[in-house]
C-alpha positions as CSV (number, residue, x, y, z in Angstrom):
1,X,0.0,0.0,0.0
2,X,1.3,3.5,-0.9
3,X,2.5,5.7,1.9
4,X,1.6,9.4,2.0
5,X,2.2,12.3,4.4
6,X,-0.6,13.1,6.7
7,X,-1.3,16.5,5.2
8,X,1.5,18.9,6.1
9,X,2.7,16.9,9.0
10,X,5.7,14.6,9.3
11,X,3.5,11.5,10.0
12,X,3.1,8.9,7.3
13,X,-0.1,7.0,6.6
14,X,-1.3,4.5,4.0
15,X,-3.4,5.8,1.1
16,X,-6.4,3.8,2.2
17,X,-7.7,4.4,5.7
18,X,-10.1,2.0,7.6
19,X,-13.3,3.8,8.6
20,X,-15.2,2.3,11.6
21,X,-18.6,4.0,11.4
22,X,-20.4,0.6,11.2
23,X,-18.6,-0.9,14.2
24,X,-21.0,-1.6,17.1
25,X,-24.2,-1.1,15.1
26,X,-24.1,-2.7,11.6
27,X,-20.9,-4.8,12.4
28,X,-20.5,-6.7,15.7
29,X,-17.4,-6.5,17.7
30,X,-16.0,-9.9,16.7
31,X,-16.3,-9.1,13.0
32,X,-15.0,-5.6,13.6
33,X,-11.8,-7.0,15.1
34,X,-11.4,-9.4,12.1
35,X,-11.9,-6.5,9.7
36,X,-9.1,-4.5,11.5
37,X,-6.9,-7.6,11.4
38,X,-7.5,-8.0,7.7
39,X,-6.7,-4.3,7.1
40,X,-3.4,-4.5,9.0
41,X,-2.4,-7.7,7.2
42,X,-3.0,-5.9,3.9
43,X,-0.5,-3.2,4.9
44,X,-2.8,-0.5,6.2
45,X,-1.8,1.7,9.2
46,X,-4.6,4.3,9.5
47,X,-7.9,3.8,11.4
48,X,-10.6,6.5,11.6
49,X,-13.5,6.6,14.1
50,X,-15.6,9.2,16.0
51,X,-17.2,9.6,19.4
52,X,-20.7,9.7,17.9
53,X,-20.3,6.4,16.0
54,X,-22.6,4.0,17.8
55,X,-22.7,6.5,20.7
56,X,-19.0,5.7,21.6
57,X,-19.2,1.9,21.0
58,X,-17.0,2.2,17.9
59,X,-14.2,3.8,19.8
60,X,-14.5,1.2,22.6
61,X,-14.3,-1.6,20.0
62,X,-11.2,0.0,18.4
63,X,-9.7,0.5,21.9
64,X,-10.1,-3.1,22.9
65,X,-8.6,-4.2,19.6
66,X,-5.6,-1.9,20.2
67,X,-5.1,-3.2,23.8
68,X,-5.2,-6.8,22.6
69,X,-2.6,-6.1,19.8
70,X,0.1,-3.9,21.3
71,X,2.5,-4.5,18.4
72,X,0.0,-3.4,15.8
73,X,-1.2,-0.6,18.1
74,X,2.3,0.9,18.1
75,X,2.3,1.2,14.3
76,X,-1.3,2.4,13.7
77,X,-2.3,6.0,13.3
78,X,-5.6,6.5,15.1
79,X,-8.0,9.3,14.2
80,X,-11.3,10.2,15.9
81,X,-13.7,13.2,16.0
82,X,-15.8,15.3,18.3
83,X,-18.6,17.8,17.9
84,X,-21.9,16.1,17.5
85,X,-24.2,15.5,20.6
86,X,-23.2,12.8,23.1
87,X,-25.9,13.9,25.6
88,X,-29.1,15.9,25.9
89,X,-27.7,19.0,27.4
90,X,-26.9,22.3,25.6
91,X,-23.1,21.8,26.3
92,X,-23.0,18.2,25.2
93,X,-22.2,19.2,21.6
94,X,-20.3,21.8,19.6
95,X,-16.7,23.0,19.5
96,X,-16.7,24.9,22.8
97,X,-13.8,24.4,25.3
98,X,-16.4,22.9,27.7
99,X,-17.6,20.2,25.3
100,X,-14.3,19.5,23.6
101,X,-12.5,19.0,26.9
102,X,-15.1,16.4,27.9
103,X,-15.3,14.8,24.5
104,X,-11.5,14.5,24.1
105,X,-11.0,12.9,27.5
106,X,-13.9,10.5,26.9
107,X,-12.4,9.5,23.6
108,X,-9.0,8.9,25.1
109,X,-10.6,6.7,27.8
110,X,-12.7,4.7,25.3
111,X,-9.7,4.2,23.0
112,X,-7.4,3.4,25.9
113,X,-4.6,5.6,24.6
114,X,-2.6,8.5,26.1
115,X,-2.6,10.4,22.9
116,X,-4.8,10.6,19.8
117,X,-2.9,10.9,16.6
118,X,-5.4,13.0,14.7
119,X,-8.3,14.7,16.5
120,X,-10.9,16.1,14.0
121,X,-13.7,18.7,14.5
122,X,-16.6,16.7,13.0
123,X,-18.4,19.8,11.6
124,X,-18.3,23.6,11.9
125,X,-19.8,25.3,15.0
126,X,-21.4,28.7,14.2
127,X,-22.0,29.3,17.9
128,X,-18.5,28.9,19.3
129,X,-15.8,31.5,18.3
130,X,-13.2,29.9,16.1
131,X,-10.5,31.3,18.5
132,X,-11.9,29.3,21.4
133,X,-11.8,26.1,19.4
134,X,-8.3,26.6,18.0
135,X,-6.9,27.7,21.4
136,X,-8.3,24.5,22.9
137,X,-6.7,22.4,20.2
138,X,-3.3,24.1,20.6
139,X,-3.5,23.5,24.3
140,X,-4.4,19.8,23.7
141,X,-1.3,19.5,21.4
142,X,0.9,21.1,24.1
143,X,-0.5,18.8,26.7
144,X,0.3,15.8,24.6
145,X,-3.3,14.6,24.4
146,X,-3.4,14.9,20.6
147,X,-0.6,14.9,18.0
148,X,-2.4,16.7,15.2
149,X,-5.9,18.0,14.5
150,X,-8.0,18.5,11.5
151,X,-11.6,19.2,10.4
152,X,-14.5,17.4,8.7
153,X,-17.3,18.8,6.6
154,X,-15.9,22.4,6.6
155,X,-16.5,24.8,3.7
156,X,-13.6,26.5,1.9
157,X,-13.9,29.9,3.7
158,X,-14.1,28.1,7.1
159,X,-10.9,26.2,6.4
160,X,-9.1,29.3,5.3
161,X,-10.3,31.3,8.3
162,X,-9.2,28.7,10.7
163,X,-5.8,28.3,9.2
164,X,-5.1,32.1,9.2
165,X,-6.5,32.6,12.7
166,X,-4.2,29.8,14.0
167,X,-1.2,31.2,12.2
168,X,-1.8,34.8,13.4
169,X,-1.9,33.6,17.0
170,X,1.1,31.2,16.6
171,X,-1.1,28.2,17.4
172,X,-0.8,24.8,15.9
173,X,-2.4,24.7,12.5
174,X,-4.7,21.9,11.1
175,X,-3.3,19.2,8.9
176,X,-6.3,17.6,7.2
177,X,-9.9,17.9,6.1
178,X,-12.3,15.0,5.9
179,X,-15.0,15.8,3.3
180,X,-17.5,13.8,1.3
181,X,-15.8,13.2,-2.1
182,X,-16.6,10.8,-4.9
183,X,-17.5,10.7,-8.6
184,X,-21.1,11.6,-7.8
185,X,-20.1,14.4,-5.4
186,X,-17.4,16.7,-6.8
187,X,-18.5,20.2,-5.9
188,X,-15.8,20.4,-3.2
189,X,-13.4,21.0,-6.2
190,X,-14.7,24.5,-6.6
191,X,-13.6,26.0,-3.3
192,X,-12.8,23.4,-0.6
193,X,-10.0,21.5,-2.4
194,X,-8.2,24.8,-3.4
195,X,-8.5,26.0,0.1
196,X,-6.9,22.9,1.5
197,X,-4.1,23.0,-1.2
198,X,-3.4,26.6,-0.3
199,X,-3.0,25.6,3.4
200,X,-1.0,22.4,2.6
201,X,-3.8,20.3,4.2
202,X,-4.5,16.7,3.1
203,X,-7.9,15.4,2.2
204,X,-9.4,12.3,3.8
205,X,-12.5,11.6,1.6
206,X,-15.4,9.9,3.2
207,X,-18.1,8.0,1.3
208,X,-15.8,7.4,-1.7
209,X,-18.4,4.9,-3.1
210,X,-21.3,7.3,-2.7
211,X,-23.1,5.1,-0.1
212,X,-22.7,2.0,-2.4
213,X,-24.0,3.7,-5.6
214,X,-20.6,3.5,-7.3
215,X,-20.1,-0.2,-6.3
216,X,-23.0,-1.0,-8.7
217,X,-25.4,-2.1,-6.0
218,X,-28.4,-0.3,-7.3
219,X,-30.3,-0.3,-10.6
220,X,-32.2,2.4,-12.5
221,X,-35.8,2.7,-11.4
222,X,-35.6,-0.4,-9.2
223,X,-36.2,0.4,-5.5
224,X,-33.3,-1.1,-3.4
225,X,-33.9,-4.1,-1.2
226,X,-31.9,-6.6,0.7
227,X,-28.8,-6.2,2.9
228,X,-27.5,-2.9,1.6
229,X,-27.6,0.5,3.1
230,X,-30.4,1.7,0.9
231,X,-32.1,-1.7,0.8
232,X,-32.6,-1.3,4.5
233,X,-33.6,2.4,4.2
234,X,-34.0,3.7,0.6
235,X,-34.5,7.3,2.0
236,X,-31.2,7.2,4.0
237,X,-29.3,10.5,4.2
238,X,-27.7,12.2,1.3
239,X,-27.4,9.0,-0.7
240,X,-31.1,8.3,-0.7
241,X,-32.4,6.5,-3.8
242,X,-35.1,8.8,-5.2
243,X,-33.2,12.0,-5.9
244,X,-30.1,10.3,-7.4
245,X,-32.2,7.8,-9.4
246,X,-33.9,10.8,-11.1
247,X,-30.6,12.3,-12.3
248,X,-29.4,11.1,-15.7
249,X,-25.8,12.1,-14.6
250,X,-25.9,9.4,-11.9
251,X,-26.4,6.6,-14.3
252,X,-24.0,8.0,-16.9
253,X,-21.3,7.9,-14.1
254,X,-22.3,4.4,-12.9
255,X,-22.2,3.1,-16.5
256,X,-18.8,4.5,-17.1
257,X,-17.4,3.1,-13.9
258,X,-18.8,-0.3,-14.9
259,X,-17.4,0.0,-18.4
260,X,-13.9,0.6,-17.2
261,X,-14.2,-2.1,-14.5
262,X,-15.2,-4.6,-17.2
263,X,-12.3,-3.6,-19.4
264,X,-9.8,-4.1,-16.6
265,X,-11.4,-7.2,-15.1
266,X,-11.8,-5.5,-11.7
267,X,-14.8,-4.5,-9.6
268,X,-16.7,-1.2,-10.0
269,X,-15.8,-0.3,-6.4
270,X,-12.1,-0.6,-7.1
271,X,-12.3,1.7,-10.1
272,X,-14.3,4.3,-8.1
273,X,-11.8,4.1,-5.2
274,X,-8.8,4.4,-7.5
275,X,-10.2,7.6,-9.0
276,X,-10.6,9.2,-5.6
277,X,-7.1,8.1,-4.4
278,X,-5.6,9.7,-7.5
279,X,-7.2,13.1,-7.1
280,X,-5.1,16.2,-6.1
281,X,-4.5,16.8,-2.3
282,X,-5.9,13.4,-1.3
283,X,-3.9,11.8,1.6
284,X,-6.0,8.7,2.3
285,X,-9.4,7.4,1.2
286,X,-11.6,6.2,4.0
287,X,-13.0,2.6,3.4
288,X,-16.2,2.0,5.3
289,X,-16.7,-1.8,5.0
290,X,-19.4,-3.5,6.9
291,X,-18.1,-7.0,6.2
292,X,-14.7,-8.7,5.6
293,X,-15.8,-9.4,2.0
294,X,-16.5,-5.8,1.3
295,X,-13.1,-4.8,2.8
296,X,-11.3,-7.4,0.7
297,X,-12.9,-6.1,-2.5
298,X,-12.2,-2.5,-1.6
299,X,-8.6,-3.2,-0.8
300,X,-8.2,-4.5,-4.3
301,X,-8.2,-0.9,-5.4
302,X,-4.6,-0.7,-4.0
303,X,-3.4,-2.5,-7.2
304,X,-5.5,-0.4,-9.6
305,X,-3.8,2.7,-11.1
306,X,-6.0,4.3,-13.7
307,X,-4.5,5.6,-16.9
308,X,-4.7,9.2,-18.0
309,X,-7.3,8.3,-20.5
310,X,-9.4,6.4,-18.0
311,X,-9.2,9.3,-15.6
312,X,-10.3,11.7,-18.3
313,X,-13.3,9.5,-19.2
314,X,-14.4,9.5,-15.5
315,X,-13.7,13.2,-15.1
316,X,-15.7,14.1,-18.2
317,X,-18.8,12.1,-17.3
318,X,-18.8,13.2,-13.7
319,X,-18.1,16.9,-14.2
320,X,-20.4,18.7,-11.8
321,X,-23.1,20.9,-13.4
322,X,-22.5,24.6,-12.9
323,X,-23.8,27.9,-14.2
324,X,-21.4,30.2,-16.2
325,X,-20.6,32.2,-13.1
326,X,-18.8,31.9,-10.8
327,X,-17.6,28.4,-11.5
328,X,-18.4,27.9,-15.2
329,X,-16.2,28.8,-18.1
330,X,-17.0,32.5,-18.0
331,X,-16.3,32.5,-14.3
332,X,-13.0,30.8,-14.6
333,X,-11.9,33.4,-17.1
334,X,-12.3,36.0,-14.3
335,X,-9.7,34.3,-12.2
336,X,-7.0,33.5,-14.7
337,X,-5.1,35.2,-17.4
338,X,-2.7,34.4,-20.2
339,X,1.0,34.8,-19.5
340,X,1.6,36.3,-23.0
341,X,-1.1,39.0,-22.6
342,X,-3.4,40.2,-25.4
343,X,-7.1,39.6,-26.1
């Protein structure tokens, strides 16, 4: 597996990260431990979780696995997150010093570690001043509770503001952003990706398969059923069946992924994952397997390097729709110029 720097830090991680959102809810503990074993055997060294996953159970499962495997634990880079509600009170969520202090200590306890390698703010908090959040994170780094910090689901201006506030106050700066990014969801390329590149931050894309859509699990005009995310709940979240099924672009992308997969003799999921892994600024793609079989198939993407022609075919069919301004052709012309001048 390829090694890459964790954003602008000196820590090195593998290009595919194991996500654990299903642990403790969709995947039982015994299977979760086997999935982590399989991931490590495949050469991976980066595990991502969050306090809100299964209300803390995911962190506990990861923590017990780390304790039972001290040799592996020494080599694994562990990331978690805080921000979403872990209780019913007004201070049981958000990025205030009050909540983050409690959330970080609880995550350390559940994971059974003295230091979290990457602590991520799970989403923006419009209530808490950014200075309060960043000062807390700088203090946590100084105290040795976290090695680095990053963000998740931030907009471009939020990333840029946080970076410059941290630098202006000589506080530790963020190293990563964890956004949704896949062939179906590319709008982050307009502002969020450039903001991260400008700051030297790495991307950790979540939902690289679009909730299973890019793995070829669903069919046009056929309501999902069976043991899949949308089969269990067709209206689930941002990947819900109805809106995506109605878009012709969805099926053009899925068909192109399937076409390239057939030409190569690999799975559709492997093609979709290889595309994300090859995108600019990406540090590690988060794999959210519910079963060992899903993980095995996803890890097959490690051996898939798409050609320039294949990337162009996928880029062309998945290009996000946009108006002329500010992101279309006319808008782009407002932000660039020819080196040789003239009209």
